[in-house]
N, C-alpha and C positions, 0 to 999 in steps of 0.2 A: 428888272419889272415887269418887263413885257408879258412872261412867261407866266408872272404869278397873277396878272391880271391887273394889274395896277399902273401901268404907266400914265393913262390919262391923267389918273388923280396925282401923281408924281408932275406931270406937266403943269397942271392948275396951281399945284404949291409951290414950285419955284416960280412960274409966271413964264419964264422964256430960259430956256439951255444953249449952251453954244456946243454945237457936234461937229467932231472931226470929218471933214468933207471927204477926205480918204476912206473914212468906214463904206461911203456908198458902193467903192468899188470892190471892198472886201466882201460886202456881202454877194456881189453878181459872181465874186470868186468862189466865194462857198457854195453858192448856189449851183456852179458846175461839177464842182467837185464831189458833189455829196447824190447827184442825178445818177441815176440807174442806168448802168450802161447796155446790157441785155436784158430790157423788159420781159420776151420771152422765155427765157430762163428764168426768171423768178414768177412767171406764170405757171411754167411745167412743175415748178418745185412745191407753189402752193395747192396745186391738184395731185400732185403725187401724194401730199401728206394728208389730204382730205380721204384719198381713197384707204390711207392706211389709219383714219382715224375711223374711217366707215365699215371698218374690218374686208373692205375685198383685196387689200393687200395688206401682208401679213409681215412681222418681224422676225428674224429669225430666232431660235434660243437654243440650248445647249443640244436639245435633240434634234434640231432640224439642220444643225451645221455644218451636216454632211450630204446635203443635196448637192444634188446635179446644178451646174451653174450656165445660167445665160446670158453671154454678154458678146456684143457683137462690138465694142470697143476695146478690148483686153490685148493687154500687149504681148507682143508673140512668145515671150517668156513664159508667161503666166496664161495658157491658152484654157479654154470652156470648153465643155458639153457640149453644147449649143450654141447657136446663132440666132440672129432675129428672122431671117428665112425660115428658120425651123418653127416657128412660134408661126409666123404668117401662114404658111402651107398648111401649118394643122387648125387652125382656126378657120379656114376657107373649108375646109375638108366637112367638117361640124358643122359649118352653116353659120358661122358667128361674122365673117367678113362676108361682104357683097365683092362683085369682080374688081369694080373701080376702088373699093378700099385695099383690096388687095393689090390692085397695081400701086397704088401710092404709096402702100410700107415699102414692097417690092424695090421700088426706086428707091429706098433708103439702106438697102440690105448689100453690103460689101464682100460679106464671106458666104461659103459654101454650107450649104446643109448638110447635117449627120445623119445618122440612120433614123429612118422615121417611127419604127416602132418603139425604140428606145424611148424617142419621145413622149408619144401617146402616152408610154407609163409613166413617165415624169411630170406629163403634164396634171395628170390626175393625182400624183401623189405629191408633189412640191416640186418646186425649182426654184433655185436663189437666183437672183436679177439683178446685175445692174445698175446702178442708178441713173448712170451714161445712155443706156440702153431704153430705159423708161422717157429720159427727158426726150431723144428722139421720136419715141412713138408719141408722144405728144404734139411735138410739133406737125405731127401728121394727123392730128385733130381725133386720133383712137385709144388713147388712154383707158376710158370706160371699157371698152370693149376687150381691150388688150389683157387687163387684170381681171375681171370680172370672169374669162373664158380658161383663165389657166391660173392655178393654184401657184400663184407667186410669192417667194418670200423676198423681205429687203434686208440688208444689214442695219441693224440697228443702230452702229457707228454713223452709218449714212441718212439713217432718220434722224440721230440729234442735231448732226451737221445741220441739216437743211432746216431746223426748227432753231438754232440759233442763227443763222444766215437772214432767216427771215425774220427774227425778230431785230437783227441789225436795220434788213430794208426798211421795216415799219420804223423804226425812230429815226433812220437817216430822212424817210417821209415828213414826218413830223417836225425832224427839225428845218427840212424845207419848208414848210408852213408856216412856222415861227418866223423864218428869214424873211420869207414873201411879205408876210403881214406886218411885220416891224419897219420894213425898208418903207412900204407903203405910209405906213402912218409918220415916218421922221423925213418923208420929201413933200408931206401934204398938209403936215400941222404948221401951221403959222407960229405956234410956240418953240419950235424948234429952227434954230439957224444956224445950218451947214457952213463951216467956218475952215478957213485955212490957216495953220500959223505960221509963223515967221521960222525958217528953220537956220539958225547962225551958223556962219561958214566955221566958226572953229569946233562946233560940235560935228560937223560933216567931215569937216579934217580929223578930229580925235577918236573919229569912229575907222578912219580909212577909208571913206566913201570918195565918190567923185561927185555925185550929184546929190540934192536933196530928196527926190526921189527914192532913193534906195534907203532912206531912216525907214524904219519900219513904223506901221501907221499907228500901233499900239502907243509908241511915245508921244502922237499929236495932241490927245488929251491932256499927257502933262506939260504940255509946251502952251497949251491953251492957257490952262490954269493959271500959268506963270505968269505969261506976257499980260494976260486981260486981270490978272491980281483977283481971282475968283477961288472957291471952292471949286476940290477936285470929286466926281462921283467916280468911283471906279473900283470894282472889286479884285483889282490888282494889289497885292500888297506890295511890291515892288514900287508902283508908282505912289502910292498912298505914302510910303518910307519917305520918297524922294523929295516929296515937296514937304511933308510935315517938318522933316529937317531942315529945307530951305526955309519956312516959317518959325522955326524955333518950337516946333511941338503944341501949334496953337490951337485950341479947340474947333473943330466943327471945319479946317481948312482941308481936310481928305477925308472922305470915309465911301463906306462900300454899303451893299445893300441891307444889311443886317441894322447898321446904324439908323438909316433913310426910314426903316419901318418903324423903329422905337418913336424917332422925330414924329413920323406922320400920325403915328398913335397916340403922341402927347397932344398934336395941335389937333386931334378930333378927327381927323381924316380918315382913320379905320377903328371900328370897335375893336372890343377884346377878342370875338369870335374871329375877326378877320386877320387881326393883327397876329394871333397864334397860330393859324392856319398858314399864314405866309412865313413864319418865323421855321415850322414845323418842316416845309417844304424844303427851305433853306437845307435845314439840319441833312434832309434825305439826298440834297443832292451833293452832299458831302463838304459844304462847309466850313473850314476850320477855324477853331479860337471861339466859338460861338458859347455864352453862358444862356441859359433862358433866365426870363424875368421870373420874380416872384408870380405874376401877374398871370402867365402863362402855365406855369405849373397848377396854377389854383384852377385856371380853365381848363384846363384837359383833365383834371382829377372829377372836374365836376360833371365831367362827359365821361366818366367811366365808373360812378358809383356802382354799389351792388345791385345785382351780381354785375360782376367781374368781367365782362365777357367778351373785353379787348385787350391788347397791352398800353400802357399808358404812350410807350415810345417804342 
């Protein structure tokens, strides 16, 4: 509900909710696991992709696939035609690098130079460059001079891999923000009561555990609902089924986000546009077993009247 922007309205509707206290530990653990471990690597890839998008770094094609290779970090069994030192020396010779910049880059060069005349010809006609070499140059702060001074080509597979990697990085950053915001709301709002359930000994023994701390925190919500005789709000179908079976299938005893949206709309807490948008977002998140209400279909149909410029779903 937080990601839908409806958590405050949800809390207002219920008045108070019991929230498994151990979930707060889960927030911290998730935050640790999704943090980027090497920010400099991410920054390098963003800069390299920017160079590709700006045209100063080119993508290999079928016609350019036979170009000589520059790779400072190649495997011994896959030798390259040129190494980083070749490019550094050539850029210095043509006036693209200062002495200080040259020295900075040469400290990162660990392989011997090749034929200077051959490199001169290749620099003007085109060289295939290894991604890890570009990352090394970026760490020296000289990527722009490197890719504008020499006609470099990058493997399209590396380009696509970087795009996918950065898409994942951005999604994890978004999750971190959501997690931080949600934890802040849940720990500061008086309508939320962090509560520890009782973990029965028979349950611990049945699971073959030695301590209640070994019980997975996701079960705490089910235990709280059972022990306090209150309904369960959870999108986990297993937890819903367990409680509904224990309560003989009584309506309203266990429900998820979709059913909550319906209830909020029926009670005037959501207008039809908000209800429809929230339902559609759940569908985009691949929630299962959802059937749109007639009023949702009518709302979306009204937004896509002639001329039909967008898909209904």
